[in-house]
C-alpha positions as CSV (number, residue, x, y, z in Angstrom):
1,M,30.7,-35.4,23.3
2,T,27.1,-36.3,23.0
3,N,25.2,-38.2,20.3
4,D,21.9,-36.4,20.8
5,V,19.9,-35.6,17.7
6,V,19.1,-31.9,17.2
7,E,16.2,-30.7,15.1
8,F,17.3,-28.4,12.3
9,N,14.5,-25.9,13.0
10,S,15.9,-25.4,16.6
11,I,19.3,-24.3,15.3
12,Y,18.4,-22.3,12.2
13,K,15.5,-19.8,12.3
14,G,16.1,-18.1,8.9
15,R,14.4,-14.8,8.5
16,E,11.8,-14.2,11.2
17,L,9.0,-12.8,9.0
18,G,6.2,-14.5,10.8
19,R,3.5,-16.7,9.3
20,N,2.1,-16.6,5.8
21,I,-0.9,-14.2,5.5
22,V,-3.0,-16.8,3.8
23,E,-3.6,-18.3,7.2
24,L,-6.0,-15.4,7.7
25,L,-8.1,-16.1,4.6
26,N,-11.7,-15.0,5.1
27,L,-11.0,-13.6,8.5
28,S,-11.3,-10.0,9.7
29,F,-8.3,-8.6,11.5
30,I,-6.7,-5.3,12.5
31,I,-3.4,-4.2,11.0
32,T,-1.3,-2.1,13.4
33,S,1.9,-1.8,11.4
34,V,3.3,-2.6,7.9
35,S,6.9,-2.9,6.9
36,F,8.6,-3.9,3.6
37,T,11.8,-5.9,2.9
38,E,13.4,-7.6,0.0
39,G,13.3,-11.4,-0.2
40,N,15.0,-13.8,-2.6
41,Y,12.3,-13.2,-5.2
42,G,11.3,-9.6,-4.7
43,K,9.5,-7.3,-2.3
44,I,7.8,-8.8,0.8
45,A,5.4,-7.0,3.2
46,V,5.3,-7.9,6.9
47,I,2.3,-6.9,8.9
48,T,1.6,-6.9,12.6
49,T,-1.9,-7.5,13.8
50,D,-3.5,-6.1,17.0
51,N,-2.6,-9.2,18.9
52,G,1.1,-8.8,18.1
53,S,1.2,-11.6,15.5
54,K,3.3,-11.1,12.4
55,Y,2.4,-12.3,8.9
56,Y,4.1,-11.9,5.5
57,T,3.1,-11.7,1.9
58,S,4.6,-11.2,-1.5
59,S,1.3,-11.0,-3.3
60,K,1.4,-8.1,-5.8
61,V,-2.2,-7.0,-5.2
62,L,-1.7,-7.1,-1.4
63,L,1.6,-5.2,-1.6
64,K,-0.1,-2.4,-3.5
65,Q,-2.9,-2.3,-0.9
66,L,-0.5,-2.5,2.0
67,E,1.5,0.5,0.7
68,E,-1.7,2.5,1.1
69,I,-2.5,1.0,4.5
70,K,1.1,1.9,5.7
71,K,0.2,5.6,5.3
72,Y,-2.4,5.1,8.0
73,T,-0.4,2.8,10.4
74,D,2.6,5.2,10.2
75,R,0.2,7.9,11.7
76,G,-0.7,5.5,14.5
77,Q,-4.0,4.5,13.1
78,K,-5.2,0.9,12.9
79,V,-6.9,-0.6,9.8
80,K,-9.5,-3.3,9.9
81,V,-9.5,-5.6,6.8
82,T,-10.8,-9.0,5.7
83,L,-8.6,-11.1,3.5
84,R,-10.3,-12.7,0.5
85,K,-9.3,-14.8,-2.5
86,V,-10.7,-13.7,-5.8
87,K,-10.0,-16.2,-8.6
88,R,-6.2,-16.5,-8.4
89,Y,-5.2,-13.6,-6.2
90,Y,-5.7,-12.3,-2.7
91,T,-7.2,-8.9,-1.8
92,F,-8.4,-7.0,1.2
93,E,-11.9,-5.9,1.7
């Protein structure tokens, strides 16, 4: 038996949704796929960017926009967007 200390985040990963999409604020990036899942508080979108990174959001405005973007990514197309914050909400340009 060992008395080594183990970090919690090394034994419990939770749901692997990726990083929060707000990390991409004011950046342009290419979305290659969109998927939706249910979280504890409602619908969540998970996007994959052209470099393979995954980001998630539960923003109502972004969810609506990502539903439209998904139509294109499901056909194999990629969509270039820029994430902006307008007043209290996030949106794609």
